C-alpha positions as CSV (number, residue, x, y, z in Angstrom):
1,X,0.0,0.0,0.0
2,X,1.2,3.5,-0.8
3,X,2.3,5.8,2.1
4,X,0.2,8.7,1.0
5,X,-3.2,7.1,1.7
6,X,-4.7,9.7,3.9
7,X,-7.7,7.5,4.6
8,X,-5.8,4.5,5.8
9,X,-6.4,5.0,9.5
10,X,-10.1,5.9,9.2
11,X,-10.7,3.0,7.0
12,X,-9.5,0.3,9.4
13,X,-12.6,0.2,11.7
14,X,-14.9,0.5,8.6
15,X,-13.1,-2.5,7.1
16,X,-13.3,-4.5,10.3
17,X,-17.1,-3.7,10.5
18,X,-17.6,-5.0,7.0
19,X,-15.8,-8.2,7.7
20,X,-17.9,-8.9,10.8
21,X,-21.0,-8.4,8.7
22,X,-19.9,-10.7,6.0
23,X,-19.0,-13.3,8.6
24,X,-22.3,-12.9,10.2
25,X,-23.9,-13.7,6.9
26,X,-22.1,-17.0,6.8
27,X,-19.1,-16.2,4.6
28,X,-15.4,-16.0,5.2
29,X,-15.1,-19.3,7.0
30,X,-11.6,-19.6,5.7
31,X,-9.3,-17.4,7.8
32,X,-7.0,-16.7,4.8
33,X,-9.9,-15.1,3.0
34,X,-11.0,-13.3,6.1
35,X,-7.4,-11.8,6.3
36,X,-7.6,-10.7,2.7
37,X,-10.9,-8.8,3.3
38,X,-9.4,-7.3,6.5
39,X,-6.1,-6.1,4.9
40,X,-7.0,-5.1,1.3
41,X,-8.3,-1.4,1.4
42,X,-11.4,-1.3,-0.8
43,X,-11.5,2.5,-0.8
44,X,-8.3,2.6,-2.9
45,X,-10.2,0.8,-5.6
46,X,-13.4,3.0,-5.6
47,X,-12.0,6.6,-5.5
48,X,-15.2,7.5,-7.4
49,X,-18.5,5.8,-7.4
50,X,-22.1,6.6,-8.4
51,X,-25.3,6.0,-6.4
52,X,-28.5,5.5,-8.4
53,X,-31.2,8.1,-7.7
54,X,-35.0,7.6,-7.9
55,X,-35.1,9.9,-11.0
56,X,-32.9,7.5,-13.0
57,X,-29.7,9.6,-12.5
58,X,-26.6,9.1,-10.4
59,X,-25.1,11.0,-7.5
60,X,-21.2,11.0,-7.7
61,X,-19.3,10.4,-4.5
62,X,-15.6,10.7,-4.5
63,X,-12.4,10.9,-2.4
64,X,-11.7,14.4,-3.6
65,X,-15.0,15.9,-2.7
66,X,-14.2,19.4,-1.4
67,X,-16.8,19.0,1.4
68,X,-15.5,16.9,4.2
69,X,-19.0,15.6,4.8
70,X,-19.1,14.3,1.3
71,X,-15.7,12.6,1.8
72,X,-17.0,11.0,4.9
73,X,-20.0,9.7,3.0
74,X,-17.8,8.4,0.2
75,X,-15.5,6.5,2.6
76,X,-18.4,5.0,4.7
77,X,-20.1,3.9,1.5
78,X,-16.9,2.2,0.2
79,X,-17.2,-0.2,3.1
80,X,-20.9,-0.9,2.9
81,X,-21.8,-4.4,1.8
82,X,-23.4,-3.2,-1.5
83,X,-22.3,-3.1,-5.1
84,X,-20.8,0.2,-6.2
85,X,-21.3,1.6,-9.7
86,X,-17.8,2.9,-10.7
87,X,-18.2,3.9,-14.3
88,X,-21.2,5.4,-16.1
89,X,-21.4,6.2,-19.9
90,X,-24.3,7.8,-21.6
91,X,-26.4,7.4,-18.5
92,X,-25.8,3.6,-18.3
93,X,-23.6,1.6,-15.8
94,X,-20.6,0.1,-17.5
95,X,-18.4,-1.2,-14.6
96,X,-18.9,-1.8,-10.9
97,X,-17.4,-3.2,-7.7
98,X,-19.5,-6.2,-6.7
99,X,-21.1,-6.6,-3.3
100,X,-18.4,-7.7,-0.9
101,X,-20.4,-10.6,0.6
102,X,-21.1,-12.0,-2.9
103,X,-17.4,-11.6,-3.7
104,X,-16.5,-13.6,-0.6
105,X,-19.0,-16.4,-1.4
106,X,-17.5,-16.6,-4.9
107,X,-13.8,-16.5,-3.7
108,X,-14.4,-19.3,-1.2
109,X,-16.3,-21.3,-3.9
110,X,-13.2,-21.3,-6.1
111,X,-11.5,-23.5,-3.5
112,X,-8.0,-22.2,-4.5
113,X,-4.9,-23.8,-3.1
114,X,-1.4,-22.4,-2.7
115,X,0.6,-22.3,-5.9
116,X,-2.5,-22.2,-8.2
117,X,-3.0,-19.6,-11.0
118,X,-6.2,-17.8,-11.6
119,X,-7.7,-16.0,-14.6
120,X,-10.4,-13.4,-13.8
121,X,-12.7,-12.3,-16.6
122,X,-13.9,-8.7,-15.9
123,X,-11.3,-6.6,-14.2
124,X,-13.7,-4.1,-12.8
125,X,-11.9,-1.9,-10.2
126,X,-9.2,-4.5,-9.6
127,X,-10.5,-5.1,-6.0
128,X,-11.4,-8.7,-6.6
129,X,-8.0,-9.4,-8.2
130,X,-6.3,-7.8,-5.3
131,X,-8.1,-10.2,-2.8
132,X,-7.0,-13.1,-5.0
133,X,-3.4,-11.8,-5.2
134,X,-3.4,-11.4,-1.3
135,X,-4.3,-15.1,-1.0
136,X,-2.2,-16.5,-3.8
137,X,0.9,-14.1,-4.1
138,X,3.0,-12.7,-6.9
139,X,2.4,-13.9,-10.5
140,X,-0.7,-16.0,-9.6
141,X,-3.4,-13.7,-10.9
142,X,-4.3,-12.5,-14.3
143,X,-7.4,-10.2,-15.0
144,X,-8.7,-9.4,-18.4
145,X,-11.2,-6.7,-19.5
146,X,-12.2,-5.5,-23.0
147,X,-12.2,-1.8,-22.0
148,X,-8.9,0.1,-21.8
149,X,-10.3,2.8,-19.5
150,X,-11.3,0.0,-17.0
151,X,-8.0,-1.8,-17.2
152,X,-5.9,1.4,-16.9
153,X,-7.9,2.3,-13.7
154,X,-7.5,-1.3,-12.3
155,X,-3.7,-1.1,-12.8
156,X,-3.6,2.3,-11.0
157,X,-5.7,0.9,-8.1
158,X,-3.7,-2.3,-7.8
159,X,-0.4,-0.3,-7.8
160,X,-1.7,2.0,-5.1
161,X,-2.6,-1.0,-3.0
162,X,0.7,-2.8,-3.7
163,X,-1.0,-5.9,-5.2
164,X,0.9,-7.8,-7.8
165,X,-1.6,-8.7,-10.6
166,X,-1.2,-8.9,-14.4
167,X,-3.9,-6.7,-16.0
168,X,-4.6,-7.4,-19.7
169,X,-6.7,-5.4,-22.1
170,X,-8.5,-7.9,-24.3
171,X,-11.7,-9.8,-25.0
172,X,-12.4,-11.9,-22.0
173,X,-14.5,-14.4,-24.0
174,X,-11.1,-15.4,-25.6
175,X,-9.4,-15.9,-22.3
176,X,-5.7,-15.0,-22.0
177,X,-4.0,-17.9,-23.9
178,X,-0.5,-16.4,-23.5
179,X,-0.6,-16.9,-19.7
180,X,-2.5,-20.3,-19.7
181,X,-3.0,-22.9,-18.3
182,X,-5.0,-21.8,-15.3
183,X,-6.2,-23.8,-12.3
184,X,-9.2,-21.5,-11.8
185,X,-11.2,-19.2,-14.1
186,X,-13.7,-16.8,-12.5
187,X,-16.0,-14.4,-14.3
188,X,-17.4,-11.3,-12.8
189,X,-19.8,-10.7,-15.7
190,X,-23.0,-12.4,-16.7
191,X,-22.6,-15.1,-19.5
192,X,-25.0,-16.2,-22.2
193,X,-22.9,-19.4,-22.4
194,X,-19.4,-20.6,-21.5
195,X,-16.9,-19.5,-24.1
196,X,-15.1,-22.3,-25.8
197,X,-11.6,-20.9,-24.9
198,X,-12.1,-21.2,-21.2
199,X,-12.1,-25.0,-20.7
200,X,-9.2,-25.2,-23.2
201,X,-7.1,-22.8,-21.1
202,X,-7.9,-24.5,-17.8
203,X,-6.0,-27.5,-16.4
204,X,-7.8,-30.9,-16.2
205,X,-9.5,-30.8,-12.7
206,X,-9.6,-27.0,-12.7
207,X,-12.7,-25.0,-11.9
208,X,-14.7,-22.4,-13.8
209,X,-16.9,-20.2,-11.7
210,X,-19.3,-17.8,-13.6
211,X,-22.6,-15.9,-13.3
212,X,-25.3,-17.5,-15.6
213,X,-29.0,-16.8,-15.7
214,X,-29.0,-15.0,-12.3
215,X,-27.0,-17.9,-10.7
216,X,-23.5,-19.1,-10.2
217,X,-22.3,-22.1,-12.1
218,X,-19.2,-24.0,-10.8
219,X,-17.9,-26.2,-13.6
220,X,-15.2,-28.9,-13.0
221,X,-13.1,-29.2,-16.2
222,X,-12.4,-32.8,-17.2
223,X,-10.9,-32.1,-20.7
224,X,-10.3,-29.4,-23.3
225,X,-14.0,-29.4,-24.3
226,X,-15.6,-31.1,-21.3
227,X,-16.8,-29.7,-18.0
228,X,-19.7,-30.2,-15.6
229,X,-21.1,-28.9,-12.4
230,X,-23.9,-27.5,-10.3
231,X,-25.2,-24.0,-9.6
232,X,-24.5,-22.6,-6.1
233,X,-27.4,-21.7,-4.0
234,X,-26.9,-18.0,-4.1
235,X,-28.3,-15.6,-6.6
236,X,-25.8,-13.4,-8.6
237,X,-26.5,-10.5,-10.9
238,X,-23.7,-8.9,-12.8
239,X,-23.1,-6.7,-15.8
240,X,-23.3,-8.7,-19.0
241,X,-20.1,-10.0,-20.8
242,X,-19.0,-7.9,-23.7
243,X,-17.0,-8.9,-26.8
244,X,-17.2,-12.0,-28.9
245,X,-19.3,-14.0,-26.4
246,X,-21.9,-11.2,-25.8
247,X,-25.5,-11.2,-26.8
248,X,-27.3,-8.0,-27.9
249,X,-29.1,-6.1,-25.2
250,X,-32.9,-6.0,-25.5
251,X,-35.2,-3.4,-24.1
252,X,-38.8,-3.9,-23.1
253,X,-41.2,-3.1,-25.9
254,X,-44.7,-1.8,-25.2
255,X,-47.7,-4.1,-25.4
256,X,-48.0,-3.7,-29.1
257,X,-44.4,-5.0,-29.7
258,X,-41.3,-3.5,-31.2
259,X,-42.5,-3.7,-34.7
260,X,-45.6,-1.6,-34.0
261,X,-48.0,-4.4,-34.8
262,X,-51.2,-4.4,-32.9
263,X,-50.3,-7.8,-31.3
264,X,-52.8,-10.4,-30.1
265,X,-54.3,-11.0,-26.7
266,X,-55.4,-14.1,-24.7
267,X,-56.1,-15.0,-21.1
268,X,-53.1,-16.2,-19.2
269,X,-53.1,-19.4,-17.1
270,X,-50.2,-18.3,-14.9
271,X,-50.4,-15.5,-12.4
272,X,-48.1,-12.6,-13.5
273,X,-46.9,-12.1,-9.9
274,X,-44.9,-15.3,-10.1
275,X,-42.4,-13.4,-12.1
276,X,-41.6,-11.5,-8.9
277,X,-40.1,-14.8,-7.5
278,X,-36.4,-14.8,-8.3
279,X,-36.1,-18.7,-8.1
280,X,-38.8,-18.9,-10.7
281,X,-37.2,-16.3,-12.9
282,X,-33.9,-18.4,-12.6
283,X,-35.8,-21.5,-13.9
284,X,-37.5,-19.5,-16.6
285,X,-34.0,-18.3,-17.7
286,X,-32.8,-21.9,-18.1
287,X,-36.1,-23.2,-19.6
288,X,-36.9,-20.5,-22.1
289,X,-33.3,-19.6,-22.6
290,X,-33.4,-16.2,-24.2
291,X,-36.3,-14.9,-22.2
292,X,-35.7,-11.7,-20.2
293,X,-38.2,-10.1,-17.7
294,X,-38.7,-6.4,-17.6
295,X,-40.8,-4.4,-15.2
296,X,-43.1,-2.0,-17.0
297,X,-46.1,0.1,-16.1
298,X,-49.1,-2.1,-15.9
299,X,-47.3,-5.4,-15.4
300,X,-44.3,-7.4,-16.3
301,X,-43.1,-7.8,-20.0
302,X,-41.1,-10.9,-21.2
303,X,-38.9,-10.4,-24.2
304,X,-36.9,-12.7,-26.5
305,X,-34.1,-12.3,-29.0
306,X,-36.4,-13.1,-31.9
307,X,-38.6,-10.1,-31.1
308,X,-41.3,-11.9,-29.3
309,X,-42.8,-10.2,-26.4
310,X,-45.5,-11.0,-23.8
311,X,-46.9,-8.3,-21.7
312,X,-49.1,-9.5,-18.7
313,X,-51.6,-7.2,-17.3
314,X,-52.7,-7.2,-13.7
315,X,-56.1,-8.8,-14.6
316,X,-54.3,-11.8,-16.2
317,X,-54.7,-10.7,-19.8
318,X,-51.6,-11.3,-21.9
319,X,-50.7,-9.2,-24.9
320,X,-48.5,-11.0,-27.4
321,X,-46.4,-9.9,-30.3
322,X,-43.7,-11.4,-32.5
323,X,-43.3,-14.8,-34.0
324,X,-44.1,-17.0,-30.9
325,X,-46.2,-17.1,-27.8
326,X,-43.7,-16.2,-25.3
327,X,-46.2,-16.5,-22.3
328,X,-46.7,-20.2,-23.2
329,X,-42.9,-20.7,-22.2
330,X,-43.8,-19.0,-18.9
331,X,-46.8,-21.3,-18.3
332,X,-44.8,-24.4,-19.2
333,X,-41.9,-23.3,-16.8
334,X,-44.4,-22.6,-14.1
335,X,-45.9,-26.1,-14.4
336,X,-42.5,-27.6,-14.1
337,X,-41.5,-25.3,-11.2
338,X,-44.6,-26.3,-9.2
339,X,-44.3,-30.0,-10.3
340,X,-40.8,-30.2,-9.0
341,X,-41.5,-28.6,-5.6
342,X,-40.1,-25.2,-6.5
343,X,-36.5,-26.4,-6.8
344,X,-33.6,-24.3,-5.5
345,X,-30.7,-23.3,-7.6
346,X,-28.4,-26.1,-6.4
347,X,-30.7,-28.8,-8.0
348,X,-29.7,-27.4,-11.4
349,X,-26.4,-27.9,-13.3
350,X,-24.6,-27.5,-16.6
351,X,-22.7,-29.7,-18.9
352,X,-20.2,-29.0,-21.7
353,X,-19.1,-31.9,-24.0
354,X,-17.5,-31.7,-27.4
355,X,-19.0,-28.5,-28.6
356,X,-22.5,-29.0,-26.9
357,X,-23.7,-27.2,-23.8
358,X,-26.9,-27.8,-21.9
359,X,-28.4,-27.1,-18.5
360,X,-30.4,-29.7,-16.4
361,X,-32.4,-30.3,-13.4
362,X,-31.1,-32.9,-11.0
363,X,-28.9,-34.9,-13.5
364,X,-27.2,-34.2,-16.9
365,X,-29.1,-37.2,-18.5
366,X,-32.4,-36.6,-16.9
367,X,-35.7,-35.7,-18.5
368,X,-35.4,-32.0,-17.8
369,X,-32.5,-30.6,-19.7
370,X,-32.1,-27.6,-22.0
371,X,-29.7,-27.3,-24.9
372,X,-27.8,-24.1,-25.6
373,X,-27.9,-23.4,-29.4
374,X,-25.1,-21.9,-31.5
375,X,-25.1,-18.1,-31.6
376,X,-25.1,-16.9,-35.2
377,X,-21.7,-15.4,-36.3
378,X,-19.8,-16.6,-33.2
379,X,-17.9,-19.6,-32.1
380,X,-19.9,-19.8,-28.9
381,X,-23.4,-20.7,-28.0
382,X,-26.4,-18.8,-26.7
383,X,-29.3,-19.8,-24.5
384,X,-32.5,-21.2,-26.0
385,X,-34.5,-24.4,-26.3
386,X,-33.8,-26.4,-29.5
């Protein structure tokens, strides 16, 4: 850590309080990870962050606020157990520092051992990489991000904290072959699928941990194109992967659909309020693949990559547009969810084998499994039923 950190002393009790809260939530059972959170100063990685406002804008908090009360709010917020938006472009969040308790859960789930090497996809502020470097030491951690502004800031933060991490500007979907092989690959961005490069750059027996469909999948690598594992029990929501493995962002259309067509209506057999249940939304993300839920005035709207939409009104009427009845997928997923006793995340898993990827309930060869289909124009795959 640099000697010119004027907030070092004031940050110590705030960091200790954060660690106590994470431990109370059931994380940081490993004393080595507890020591990392106690000793790595998060405030050096978030000199500026932005709090969302109710009007859709953001309030900037920074270490260089001329008002001492503003600086105090910034420092206290840096050690709150919440995600912090650190980069906003054109009114949209681009990069963030994840919620510390979620970071702790993910780092412990990696099950790293001394001497292992880790590739992180999504550099963010550099804080997560710094925690890994504290645990594993010099030369063990590589972090990759597509955005040069993000990687330059991460390098600056890591240097200020005195943490030895290799920061690479590049497409995380392609991994970082020049520093492979790795024992662990961890992504801090939401995936539409697992890029083909990652298992190839991971040692046999290695682990890939990544956000997928609002959950965290932990894949054990058994060969260059083979991996399998289950989802962790915890929810996880991250900024989406950018680059070769990304999928286009979709906005919620109005009830008439994006193409301006009048649409068609029918009565829905599933209560729209079920979409408020995050475990059901997780199942829907696996079952329907490309379906996304948006909250719009008058009720939820479900959208898909092919332009289909389903807007559910509070009275149960569903307005449909596009080539398929997207609400039918909601109804089918709801029947499965109820029939299987509202299954938690850790009953679901994912398999990769020789170019195929699929998710499943209870077992890879069971009756409930959902293929991931090739994404047009890429070497990867995207979610969706065959």
